[in-house]
C-alpha positions as CSV (number, residue, x, y, z in Angstrom):
1,L,66.2,105.2,93.8
2,L,68.5,105.1,97.2
3,A,70.6,101.6,95.9
4,D,72.4,100.7,99.6
5,N,72.3,101.6,103.1
6,R,75.2,103.9,102.8
7,Q,72.3,106.5,100.8
8,L,69.7,105.7,102.9
9,I,72.2,106.8,105.9
10,A,73.2,109.7,103.7
11,M,69.9,110.1,103.1
12,R,68.8,110.6,107.1
13,E,71.6,112.2,108.2
14,E,70.5,115.0,105.3
15,I,67.7,114.8,107.4
16,S,68.7,115.2,110.6
17,L,70.7,118.4,110.6
18,C,67.4,119.8,109.1
19,R,66.0,118.9,112.7
20,Q,68.8,120.3,114.6
21,Y,68.2,123.5,113.3
22,L,64.5,123.1,112.3
23,N,63.3,121.2,115.9
24,L,62.9,123.3,119.1
25,E,66.7,121.4,120.5
26,H,68.3,123.3,123.2
27,L,72.5,124.0,122.1
28,R,74.4,123.2,125.0
29,L,77.4,126.2,125.6
30,G,79.7,126.8,128.6
31,E,77.3,126.1,131.2
32,R,74.3,125.0,129.6
33,L,73.2,128.1,127.9
34,Q,70.1,126.8,125.9
35,V,69.1,128.5,123.0
36,Q,66.4,127.8,121.0
37,W,65.1,128.0,117.5
38,T,61.4,129.5,116.3
39,I,60.6,127.9,113.4
40,D,56.7,127.6,111.2
41,P,55.0,124.8,112.2
42,G,54.8,123.3,108.6
43,A,58.7,123.4,108.1
44,E,58.6,120.4,110.9
45,D,55.3,118.8,109.7
46,A,57.3,118.7,106.1
47,L,60.4,116.7,107.1
48,D,58.3,114.7,109.3
49,E,56.1,113.2,106.0
50,F,59.6,113.1,103.7
51,E,61.2,110.9,106.5
52,T,58.2,108.6,106.8
53,A,58.5,108.4,103.1
54,I,62.2,107.4,103.0
55,F,61.6,104.8,105.7
56,R,58.8,103.5,104.4
57,E,60.0,103.4,100.4
58,H,63.7,102.3,101.5
59,P,63.9,100.6,105.2
60,L,67.0,100.4,106.7
61,N,68.6,96.5,106.8
62,M,69.8,96.2,110.4
63,N,70.5,92.8,109.5
64,D,73.8,93.1,106.9
65,N,75.6,90.3,108.7
66,A,72.8,87.0,107.3
67,E,74.3,84.9,110.5
68,D,73.2,88.2,113.1
69,T,70.1,88.0,110.6
70,R,69.0,84.6,112.9
71,Q,69.9,85.5,116.4
72,I,68.2,89.0,116.4
73,S,64.7,89.0,116.7
74,P,62.6,92.1,116.3
75,D,61.1,91.0,119.3
76,E,64.0,91.4,121.5
77,P,63.8,95.0,122.9
78,V,66.3,97.1,122.0
79,L,68.1,100.2,124.4
80,V,70.1,102.7,123.5
81,T,72.3,105.0,125.6
82,G,72.5,108.2,125.8
83,G,68.7,108.6,124.3
84,S,68.3,112.7,125.5
85,G,70.8,113.0,123.1
86,F,70.7,114.5,119.6
87,V,72.3,111.2,118.3
88,G,70.5,109.2,120.4
89,S,67.0,110.3,120.6
90,H,67.3,110.1,116.6
91,T,68.1,106.7,116.4
92,A,65.3,105.7,119.5
93,R,62.7,106.9,116.9
94,L,64.0,105.2,114.0
95,L,64.2,102.1,115.8
96,V,60.4,103.3,116.9
97,R,59.3,103.5,113.2
98,A,60.6,100.2,112.6
99,G,59.0,98.5,114.8
100,R,61.5,97.7,117.7
101,K,60.9,97.8,121.7
102,V,62.7,100.3,122.8
103,R,64.4,101.3,125.1
104,V,66.3,104.1,126.1
105,L,69.2,105.1,129.3
106,L,69.6,109.1,130.8
107,R,70.0,110.8,133.8
108,K,66.8,112.1,135.9
109,T,68.8,115.3,134.7
110,S,68.4,114.9,131.0
111,R,65.7,117.4,129.4
112,Q,63.4,114.6,127.8
113,D,62.0,116.8,125.1
114,A,63.0,114.3,122.2
115,L,62.0,111.6,123.2
116,M,58.0,113.2,123.9
117,N,55.2,110.8,122.8
118,L,57.2,108.1,121.6
119,P,56.1,104.6,122.6
120,L,59.8,103.3,124.8
121,E,60.5,102.6,128.2
122,I,62.7,105.1,130.0
123,F,65.9,103.8,132.0
124,Y,67.2,106.1,134.3
125,G,71.1,105.4,134.7
126,D,74.8,106.5,134.6
127,V,77.7,105.0,132.3
128,L,79.8,104.9,135.3
129,E,77.2,102.9,137.5
130,P,77.3,99.5,136.6
131,D,74.8,98.2,137.7
132,T,72.1,101.0,136.0
133,L,73.5,99.5,132.9
134,R,72.5,95.9,134.0
135,K,69.1,97.0,134.7
136,A,68.0,99.2,131.2
137,M,70.1,95.9,129.2
138,A,68.7,92.9,130.4
139,G,66.8,91.1,127.4
140,C,69.0,93.8,125.1
141,S,69.8,91.6,121.7
142,T,71.0,95.4,120.7
143,V,72.8,98.3,122.1
144,F,73.1,101.9,120.5
145,H,75.9,103.6,122.8
146,S,75.3,107.0,122.1
147,V,76.2,109.0,125.4
148,V,79.3,111.8,124.9
149,D,80.9,114.0,126.6
150,P,81.5,116.9,124.7
151,R,81.8,119.9,127.2
152,F,85.1,120.8,125.5
153,Y,85.6,123.3,127.4
154,L,86.7,122.1,130.4
155,T,90.3,123.5,132.0
156,D,90.4,119.8,133.3
157,P,89.5,116.6,130.7
158,T,89.5,114.1,133.2
159,P,85.5,114.0,133.5
160,L,85.7,114.2,128.9
161,F,88.1,110.6,129.4
162,R,85.9,109.2,132.5
163,N,82.5,109.7,130.0
164,N,83.6,108.7,126.8
165,V,86.2,106.0,127.5
166,E,85.7,104.8,130.9
167,G,81.7,105.2,131.1
168,L,82.2,102.9,127.6
169,T,84.2,100.3,128.6
170,N,81.7,100.4,131.4
171,A,78.8,99.8,129.1
172,M,80.8,96.9,126.7
173,D,81.8,95.2,130.0
174,V,77.8,95.1,130.9
175,A,76.6,94.3,127.7
176,L,79.0,91.0,127.2
177,D,77.5,90.0,130.6
178,C,73.9,90.4,129.6
179,G,74.1,88.7,126.1
180,V,73.7,91.1,124.3
181,K,74.4,89.6,120.6
182,R,75.2,93.3,118.9
183,F,76.8,96.9,120.3
184,V,76.5,99.7,118.0
185,L,78.5,102.9,119.0
186,T,78.3,106.2,117.3
187,S,81.4,108.1,117.5
188,T,82.7,111.3,115.7
189,M,83.8,112.8,112.1
190,G,86.7,114.2,114.9
191,T,88.4,110.8,114.9
192,L,89.6,110.8,111.0
193,G,92.6,111.4,109.7
194,Q,93.5,114.6,107.7
195,N,94.1,114.8,104.4
196,P,95.3,118.1,102.9
197,H,95.3,117.0,99.0
198,G,92.4,115.0,98.7
199,P,89.0,113.5,100.5
200,V,88.8,112.0,103.1
201,T,87.2,108.3,103.6
202,E,87.3,106.6,107.6
203,D,90.1,104.5,105.7
204,T,92.1,107.6,106.9
205,A,94.1,107.2,109.3
206,F,93.8,109.4,112.3
207,N,97.1,111.9,112.0
208,W,96.6,114.4,114.2
209,F,97.0,113.8,117.9
210,D,99.2,116.3,118.3
211,K,97.4,119.0,118.0
212,A,93.9,117.1,119.1
213,P,91.6,118.7,121.2
214,P,90.9,116.7,125.0
215,Y,87.4,115.8,123.5
216,I,88.8,114.6,120.3
217,R,91.9,112.8,122.4
218,S,89.1,111.5,124.4
219,R,86.8,110.3,121.2
220,C,90.2,108.4,119.6
221,E,90.4,106.8,122.9
222,A,86.9,105.2,122.8
223,E,87.3,103.6,119.6
224,K,90.7,101.8,120.2
């Protein structure tokens, strides 16, 4: 039995990892080199059936705090920024299955393969354009911020800090203006500290800033 949310989330992360290699997902390397994996359709059907069974028997409790439970109605829209990405698209899919009214924010140039056939509302915009964020967030109770610029290969890291730090700041400022009740940032395990003598947990302070590439430094700055 899955005892709590942490176990359930871990299970779903395993499913997501399977989908990363089994789905017809594209990987972005260098100048948007696209690589696709061909699979037996039965494998995807099996994952769908398994994830649906897990979700039905053990629904993820998104309202751990009693006060939040009273304030947030399931009828209020939820926005997923970066909804076309791997994390964002899976977040949107799970929210749809939970019966939420889902909006996604993405660029007009973004691929939408992962969002096909999902009953959600698409808003086009950019985290560096606050007005587009405001239109997407209006009336939403919750925002799942999944926008990330992962281009570790850039010789000039300026865009990484603009998108990952300034973009997050813009989203949080707009969320406050719009009266959003809950703002969830999806970060990366790369911001965890290193421990050569034992396991690493979320309580392990980041301790390798001098060796971290610009992408990781931008994510650490965003978490601050």
